[in-house]
C-alpha positions in Angstrom: 0.0 0.0 0.0 1.3 3.5 -0.8 -0.1 6.9 0.1 1.2 10.4 -0.6 2.6 11.9 2.7 3.4 15.5 1.6 7.0 15.3 2.8 10.2 15.4 0.7 11.2 11.9 1.7 9.7 8.4 1.6 8.8 6.4 4.6 8.5 2.7 5.1 6.2 0.7 7.4 6.5 -3.0 8.0 4.0 -5.5 9.3 5.5 -9.0 9.9 3.6 -11.2 12.4 4.4 -14.6 13.8 1.9 -16.0 11.3 4.3 -14.9 8.5 7.3 -16.6 10.1 7.4 -18.5 13.4 11.0 -17.7 14.2 12.2 -14.2 15.0 15.2 -14.9 12.9 13.1 -15.3 9.8 10.9 -12.3 10.5 14.0 -10.1 11.1 15.7 -11.4 7.9 12.6 -10.5 5.9 12.5 -7.0 7.5 16.2 -6.4 6.8 15.7 -7.4 3.1 12.7 -5.1 2.8 14.5 -2.1 4.4 17.6 -2.6 2.2 15.4 -2.8 -0.9 13.5 0.3 0.1 16.7 2.2 0.8 17.8 1.6 -2.8 14.4 2.8 -4.2 13.9 5.7 -1.7 14.8 8.4 -4.2 12.0 7.3 -6.6 9.5 7.1 -3.7 10.0 10.6 -2.4 6.9 12.0 -0.7 5.2 8.6 -0.3 4.5 6.3 2.7 4.8 2.6 1.8 3.6 -0.2 4.0 4.8 -3.7 3.4 2.8 -6.5 4.9 4.4 -9.9 5.2 2.4 -12.9 4.0 2.3 -16.4 5.5 5.2 -18.6 4.5 7.7 -15.9 3.8 10.3 -17.9 5.7 10.3 -20.5 3.0 11.6 -18.2 0.3 15.3 -17.5 -0.3 16.8 -14.0 -0.1 17.0 -13.9 -3.9 13.3 -14.7 -4.3 12.3 -12.1 -1.7 14.4 -9.4 -3.4 13.1 -10.3 -6.8 9.5 -10.1 -5.6 10.1 -6.8 -3.9 11.6 -5.4 -7.1 8.4 -6.2 -8.9 6.3 -4.6 -6.2 8.5 -1.5 -6.3 7.9 -1.1 -10.0 4.1 -1.3 -9.4 4.4 1.3 -6.6 6.5 3.6 -8.8 3.8 3.4 -11.5 1.3 4.6 -9.0 3.6 7.4 -7.8 4.1 8.7 -11.4 0.3 8.9 -12.1 
């Protein structure tokens, strides 16, 4: 989800429950990957609040799969930002 925030910088919100990943290690790994990915796209997302909600089973995916999925989602968000 993305909403305009009226600021000159983007902000990130994360929601990762135990339903997404039972172990704290897996939840933290997912959050680290999301934060790093957002940091690389932050310039294109200026003025927007973005909330990432983890889905059940996120612990099963490799880092590469998560990063690839995020890249696709950032493209969708950027399309919304431009329009």
